[in-house]
C-alpha positions as CSV (number, residue, x, y, z in Angstrom):
1,M,0.0,0.0,0.0
2,K,1.2,3.5,-0.8
3,T,0.2,6.8,0.6
4,D,0.0,9.8,-1.6
5,K,2.4,12.3,-0.2
6,N,0.0,15.2,-1.0
7,S,-3.1,13.7,0.7
8,R,-4.1,11.6,3.6
9,T,-5.7,8.9,1.4
10,T,-4.2,5.5,0.9
11,I,-4.0,4.1,-2.6
12,T,-4.4,0.4,-3.1
13,S,-4.5,-1.7,-6.2
14,G,-7.5,-3.1,-8.1
15,T,-10.9,-1.5,-8.2
16,D,-9.9,1.1,-5.5
17,T,-7.6,2.8,-7.9
18,H,-9.9,2.3,-10.9
19,P,-13.5,2.8,-9.7
20,E,-14.8,2.5,-13.3
21,Q,-13.9,-1.2,-13.1
22,A,-16.3,-1.7,-10.2
23,I,-19.4,-0.4,-12.0
24,P,-20.6,-2.2,-15.1
25,D,-21.1,-0.2,-18.3
26,T,-24.7,-1.2,-18.8
27,N,-27.7,-0.6,-16.4
28,P,-29.3,-4.0,-15.8
29,A,-32.7,-2.3,-15.1
30,Q,-32.6,-0.8,-18.7
31,A,-31.7,-4.2,-20.2
32,A,-34.8,-5.8,-18.6
33,L,-37.3,-3.3,-20.0
34,P,-39.8,-5.0,-22.4
35,K,-40.0,-4.1,-26.0
36,R,-43.0,-2.2,-27.1
37,K,-45.1,-3.8,-29.8
38,R,-48.1,-2.4,-31.6
39,I,-50.4,-4.4,-33.8
40,S,-53.8,-3.8,-35.3
41,Y,-57.0,-5.2,-33.7
42,E,-57.5,-7.4,-36.7
43,K,-54.0,-8.9,-36.6
44,W,-54.5,-9.4,-32.8
45,L,-57.7,-11.3,-33.4
46,V,-55.9,-13.7,-35.8
47,K,-52.6,-14.1,-33.9
48,Y,-53.8,-14.4,-30.3
49,R,-57.3,-15.9,-30.9
50,P,-59.5,-14.3,-28.1
51,I,-62.0,-16.5,-26.3
52,K,-65.7,-15.7,-27.0
53,N,-67.7,-14.5,-24.0
54,T,-70.3,-17.2,-23.3
55,Y,-71.8,-15.2,-20.3
56,D,-73.1,-12.3,-22.5
57,S,-74.4,-12.9,-26.1
58,N,-74.2,-9.1,-26.7
59,A,-70.6,-8.6,-25.4
60,P,-68.7,-5.8,-27.1
61,Y,-65.8,-6.3,-29.5
62,D,-67.3,-9.0,-31.6
63,G,-68.4,-10.9,-28.4
64,Y,-64.9,-11.2,-27.0
65,M,-64.9,-8.7,-24.2
66,F,-65.6,-9.7,-20.6
67,E,-67.0,-7.4,-17.9
68,T,-65.1,-6.2,-14.8
69,Y,-67.4,-7.8,-12.3
70,G,-69.3,-10.9,-11.4
71,A,-69.0,-14.3,-13.2
72,E,-67.2,-12.7,-16.1
73,L,-64.4,-11.3,-13.9
74,E,-64.2,-14.6,-12.1
75,F,-63.6,-16.3,-15.4
76,I,-60.8,-13.9,-16.3
77,R,-59.2,-14.4,-12.9
78,N,-59.1,-18.1,-13.5
79,Q,-57.2,-17.7,-16.7
80,P,-53.4,-17.9,-16.9
81,A,-51.8,-14.5,-16.5
82,A,-50.1,-14.9,-20.0
83,N,-53.6,-15.1,-21.6
84,V,-55.3,-12.0,-20.1
85,W,-55.6,-8.6,-21.8
86,T,-57.3,-5.4,-20.6
87,L,-59.2,-2.7,-22.6
88,V,-58.2,0.7,-21.2
89,D,-59.2,4.3,-21.8
90,C,-56.1,6.5,-22.2
91,D,-57.0,10.2,-22.7
92,G,-60.1,9.3,-24.6
93,K,-58.4,6.6,-26.8
94,L,-59.0,2.9,-26.3
95,F,-56.2,0.4,-26.2
96,I,-56.0,-3.3,-25.5
97,C,-52.9,-3.9,-23.3
98,D,-51.4,-7.2,-22.2
99,G,-52.0,-8.2,-18.6
100,F,-54.6,-7.6,-15.9
101,H,-55.0,-3.9,-15.2
102,F,-57.3,-1.9,-12.8
103,V,-56.7,1.7,-13.7
104,N,-58.9,3.0,-16.5
105,R,-60.1,-0.5,-17.3
106,L,-63.2,-1.0,-19.4
107,G,-63.2,-4.7,-19.8
108,Y,-61.0,-7.8,-20.2
109,F,-60.1,-10.3,-22.9
110,A,-58.8,-13.9,-22.6
111,T,-56.8,-15.5,-25.5
112,W,-55.9,-19.0,-26.5
113,I,-52.4,-17.9,-27.4
114,D,-50.0,-16.8,-24.6
115,I,-48.6,-13.2,-24.5
116,P,-44.8,-13.6,-25.4
117,N,-42.4,-12.6,-22.7
118,G,-40.3,-9.5,-23.1
119,F,-42.9,-7.5,-25.0
120,F,-45.4,-4.7,-24.0
121,F,-48.4,-4.7,-26.3
122,S,-50.9,-1.9,-27.1
123,I,-53.5,-2.5,-29.7
124,K,-55.5,0.5,-30.7
125,A,-59.1,-0.4,-30.3
126,D,-60.9,2.7,-31.6
C-alpha cells in the first residue's frame, strides 16, 4: 500500500484505484425493459385468438370482451396471466394492453395464445 504524499488517502491496487472497473457499463434495469409492440386489432384477433364471452351474447368487440365484475371477472381471474388482456381508456383513446390492469379499465379479454415474454403490447381499439 502506498500513501499519496499530498493527501491523507491510501492508494491500493485493483478497483480502488480504478473505480470504473467496479461499475458495469450497462444498467441491468434498462436491459430488462420489455420491447413495445403495436399491432392492429384485426391482426391481434388472428394471432392471439380471443375466447368468446359465453356469459353475454351481446358482449362488445365481436363478443370477445368480458366485464369487470361478477362471473365474467371470475372467469378472467381463473385464466393464466399470460392469456389476459385489458381494454383501457387512455385520454379518450381505447387500447387493449397485455396483462390484468385496474386503472382506466373498461373490460378484459382472454386469449388461447400466450402473450410472449419481453414485450409490451398496445392494440388501438378505436
